[in-house]
C-alpha positions in Angstrom: 34.4 103.6 -79.7 31.4 105.4 -81.3 31.7 107.9 -84.1 31.0 110.9 -81.8 33.8 110.0 -79.5 36.1 109.6 -82.4 35.1 113.0 -83.7 35.8 114.5 -80.3 39.3 113.0 -80.3 40.0 114.3 -83.8 38.9 117.8 -82.8 41.0 117.8 -79.7 44.1 116.6 -81.5 44.0 119.7 -83.7 44.5 122.0 -80.8 42.6 123.5 -77.9 38.8 123.6 -78.5 36.2 124.7 -76.1 33.2 122.7 -75.0 30.7 125.1 -76.7 32.6 124.9 -80.0 32.7 121.1 -79.9 29.0 121.0 -79.1 28.1 123.3 -82.0 30.3 121.5 -84.5 29.0 118.0 -83.5 25.4 119.2 -82.9 25.2 117.7 -79.4 24.8 119.3 -76.0 27.7 120.7 -73.9 26.8 118.1 -71.2 27.2 115.4 -73.8 30.6 116.8 -74.7 31.6 116.7 -71.0 30.5 113.1 -70.7 32.5 112.0 -73.8 35.6 113.8 -72.5 35.3 112.1 -69.1 34.7 108.7 -70.8 37.9 109.2 -72.9 39.9 110.2 -69.8 38.6 107.0 -68.0 39.9 105.0 -71.0 43.4 106.5 -70.5 43.4 109.5 -72.9 45.1 112.4 -71.3 42.9 115.4 -72.0 44.0 118.7 -70.6 41.5 121.5 -69.7 43.2 124.8 -70.7 41.9 128.4 -70.7 41.4 127.9 -74.5 39.5 124.6 -74.1 40.2 120.9 -74.2 43.5 119.6 -75.6 44.5 116.0 -76.3 47.9 115.7 -74.5 48.6 112.0 -74.8 47.2 108.7 -76.2 47.3 105.4 -74.2 49.8 102.9 -75.4 47.2 100.1 -75.6 43.5 99.5 -75.1 40.5 101.2 -76.7 43.0 103.7 -78.1 43.7 101.2 -80.9 40.7 102.7 -82.7 42.2 106.2 -82.6 44.1 106.7 -85.9 43.3 103.3 -87.2 43.0 103.3 -91.0 40.8 100.2 -91.2 37.0 99.8 -90.7 37.1 97.9 -87.4 35.6 98.7 -84.1 37.4 97.5 -81.0 36.1 95.8 -77.9 38.9 95.9 -75.3 39.4 93.8 -72.2 42.2 94.1 -69.7 41.9 90.3 -69.1 39.6 87.7 -70.8 39.3 84.0 -70.9 39.3 83.7 -74.7 39.0 86.4 -77.3 37.7 83.8 -79.7 35.0 82.7 -77.3 33.9 86.4 -76.9 34.1 86.9 -80.7 31.9 83.9 -81.3 29.2 85.4 -79.0 29.4 88.6 -81.0 29.2 86.8 -84.3 26.1 84.9 -83.2 24.6 88.3 -82.3 25.2 89.5 -85.8 28.4 91.6 -85.3 30.7 92.3 -88.1 34.2 93.9 -88.4 34.7 93.8 -84.6 38.1 93.3 -83.0 38.0 91.6 -79.6 41.3 92.7 -78.0 42.9 91.9 -74.7 46.0 92.6 -72.7 45.9 89.2 -71.0 44.2 86.0 -72.1 43.8 83.3 -69.5 41.9 80.6 -71.3 43.1 80.7 -74.9 42.7 77.7 -77.2 45.0 76.5 -80.0 44.7 73.7 -82.5 43.3 70.4 -81.3 41.8 72.3 -78.3 45.2 72.8 -76.7 44.9 75.5 -74.0 47.4 78.2 -73.2 47.7 81.5 -71.3 48.6 84.8 -73.0 50.4 87.0 -70.5 50.0 90.7 -70.1 52.1 92.6 -72.6 51.0 90.5 -75.6 48.4 91.2 -78.3 45.5 88.8 -78.1 42.8 89.6 -80.6 40.0 88.0 -82.6 38.4 89.4 -85.7 34.7 88.9 -86.3 34.2 88.9 -90.1 31.4 88.2 -92.5 33.3 87.7 -95.8 31.5 87.2 -99.1 33.5 84.2 -100.1 32.8 80.4 -100.4 33.7 78.4 -97.3 36.5 76.6 -99.2 38.3 80.0 -99.5 38.2 80.8 -95.8 41.8 79.5 -95.3 43.0 82.6 -97.3 41.9 84.8 -94.4 44.2 82.8 -92.1 47.1 83.2 -94.4 46.3 86.9 -94.7 46.4 87.3 -90.9 49.8 85.6 -90.8 51.1 87.9 -93.5 49.7 91.0 -91.7 51.5 90.0 -88.5 54.8 89.2 -90.2 54.7 92.5 -92.0 54.0 94.5 -88.9 56.8 92.6 -87.1 59.2 93.4 -89.9 58.3 97.1 -89.8 59.2 96.9 -86.1 62.6 95.4 -87.0 61.8 91.7 -86.3 62.9 89.3 -89.1 59.6 87.4 -89.0 58.8 84.5 -91.3 55.8 82.2 -91.7 55.8 78.5 -91.1 53.0 76.8 -93.0 50.2 77.4 -92.6 50.1 80.3 -90.1 52.7 80.3 -87.4 54.9 83.4 -87.4 58.4 82.6 -86.4 61.7 84.4 -85.9 64.4 82.4 -87.5 67.6 81.9 -85.5 69.4 81.4 -88.8 68.6 85.1 -89.6 69.8 86.2 -86.2 72.9 84.1 -86.4 74.0 84.4 -90.1 77.1 82.5 -91.0 76.3 79.4 -88.9 76.4 76.3 -90.9 75.0 72.8 -90.4 77.5 70.1 -89.5 75.8 67.0 -90.8 73.5 66.0 -93.7 71.3 63.6 -91.7 67.7 64.8 -91.3 66.3 65.4 -87.9 62.8 66.5 -86.9 62.2 70.1 -85.8 58.7 70.1 -84.3 56.7 72.8 -82.6 53.4 72.6 -80.7 50.6 75.1 -81.3 51.6 76.9 -78.1 55.0 77.5 -79.6 56.8 75.2 -77.2 59.6 73.2 -78.9 59.4 69.4 -78.5 63.1 69.1 -79.4 64.3 71.6 -76.9 66.8 74.2 -77.9 67.8 72.3 -81.0 64.4 72.8 -82.5 64.8 76.6 -82.6 68.0 76.4 -84.7 66.1 75.7 -87.9 62.4 76.1 -87.3 62.7 79.4 -85.5 61.1 80.6 -82.3 57.4 81.3 -82.3 56.2 84.8 -82.3 52.5 84.3 -83.2 49.9 81.6 -83.6 46.5 81.9 -85.4 43.3 79.9 -84.9 40.4 80.4 -87.4 36.8 79.3 -86.8 34.0 79.4 -89.2 30.3 78.9 -89.4 28.4 78.6 -92.7 26.5 76.4 -95.2 27.7 74.5 -98.2 28.1 77.6 -100.4 27.9 80.5 -98.0 29.9 81.7 -95.0 27.9 83.0 -92.1 30.9 84.3 -90.1 34.6 83.8 -89.7 36.7 84.4 -86.6 40.4 84.9 -87.0 42.0 84.6 -83.6 45.6 85.8 -83.3 48.0 85.7 -80.4 51.2 87.7 -80.7 54.1 87.9 -78.3 54.8 91.6 -78.3 56.1 93.3 -75.1 56.6 90.0 -73.1 59.9 89.3 -71.3 61.7 86.0 -71.8 60.8 84.8 -68.3 57.1 84.9 -69.2 57.5 83.0 -72.5 57.3 79.2 -73.0 60.3 77.4 -74.3 60.6 77.7 -78.0 58.9 81.1 -78.2 60.1 84.7 -78.5 58.6 88.1 -78.5 59.1 91.5 -80.2 60.6 92.8 -77.0 63.2 90.1 -76.9 64.3 90.8 -80.5 64.2 94.6 -80.7 62.9 95.9 -77.4 59.5 97.2 -76.4 57.3 98.7 -79.0 54.1 100.8 -79.0 51.4 98.1 -79.0 48.7 100.5 -80.3 50.7 101.3 -83.4 51.7 97.6 -83.8 48.1 96.4 -83.7 47.0 99.1 -86.0 49.5 98.0 -88.6 48.4 94.4 -88.3 44.7 95.4 -88.8 45.5 97.7 -91.7 47.6 95.1 -93.5 44.9 92.5 -92.9 42.2 94.8 -94.2 44.1 95.5 -97.4 44.7 91.8 -98.0 41.1 90.7 -97.4 39.9 93.1 -100.0 42.5 91.8 -102.5 42.6 88.1 -102.0 44.7 87.6 -105.2 47.5 89.3 -103.3 47.5 86.9 -100.3 49.4 83.9 -101.8 52.2 86.0 -103.4 52.6 87.9 -100.1 52.7 84.6 -98.1 55.4 83.1 -100.5 57.6 86.2 -99.9 57.5 85.7 -96.2 57.6 81.9 -96.1 60.0 80.0 -93.9 58.7 76.7 -95.2 59.1 76.8 -99.0 62.3 75.2 -100.0 62.6 73.3 -96.8 62.4 69.5 -96.3 59.2 69.0 -94.3 57.1 66.3 -92.7 53.4 67.0 -92.6 51.2 64.8 -90.4 47.8 64.4 -92.0 44.8 62.2 -91.3 46.0 60.0 -94.2 49.5 59.6 -93.0 52.7 61.6 -93.2 53.9 63.4 -96.2 57.6 63.9 -96.4 59.5 65.9 -99.0 60.4 69.4 -100.1 57.9 72.2 -99.8 57.8 73.8 -103.2 54.7 76.0 -103.4 51.4 77.1 -101.9 48.2 77.1 -103.9 44.6 78.3 -103.5 43.1 78.2 -100.9 46.3 77.6 -99.0 47.4 74.0 -99.8 51.1 73.2 -99.4 52.6 71.5 -102.4 55.2 68.9 -101.3 57.6 67.3 -103.7 58.0 63.7 -102.6 59.7 60.7 -104.1 56.3 59.7 -105.6 55.6 63.1 -107.1 53.9 66.3 -105.9 51.3 66.1 -103.1 48.9 68.9 -102.2 48.3 69.0 -98.4 45.3 71.1 -97.3 45.6 70.5 -93.6 48.1 69.0 -91.1 50.9 69.6 -88.7 54.0 70.7 -90.6 57.4 70.0 -89.2 60.6 71.3 -90.7 63.4 68.9 -91.1 67.0 70.0 -90.8 70.5 68.5 -90.9 71.4 67.2 -87.5 74.1 68.8 -85.3 
């Protein structure tokens, strides 16, 4: 949405305003005002023509309307359906774009870790941020953590008890939803989730690890000491019914009912923007929302499995695991929660 169209919306939201008044205040022709109004109507904004002028009557629940009222410096490129928001974001990044959000209602060719493919059904929030941060490449993982915090905070504002599983899966803990339930044995059993949020241990996996609400995939291009661009791809199950979710996943709708996705996305983007400009706040915020710290975990790494208790997270996002042989810092890997067996 360009600046002129935003200015038109702001003016219409304050009350009826005539075409000539708008043209004079924005220093454009009356014909240009008419074209902007029609374009906004096509985008779903309900603009009434009254005897006193144009009046903004209603704002679409989702789509290009995300830019309207957004308190963060992002432009939005919206698609009803797209193969992959990350693929489109990469195209924009290679063209020199910055601070662009590629947003879609439906994603039919999404990619997770290890090139796993998945489909994001209509009703979700599938978005990719095109960023050009002034940070060393080694600190890029902080942006992934910031995105996880932003989603978890927005979900909590909506009433969803969201937590983060290291490094960036946002979960809804069944323990929180079913307080008072206790474990019946002290034997450890694996709780494992795939990048698509599907539980490899069936319904038992959700009891401790939680059901997946959001996954994040970050891509980067740069040199040894400079980042060219970073793409933070985020898939959030928002207004998606249970029948359209994979096993082991949940949605905002399933927990608290349908929410206004425009407002939800705005809160995610605003929280992320605040964190990216204050990177020292990322790790403390992540710790507060962690579902992993204090848990027994098994992290599969290229050098073998690390098993122990997750005790901390340190810059730029490494998980500190207390093992029988001492503390181990894990920078990348698949983290599985362990829990007492039923």
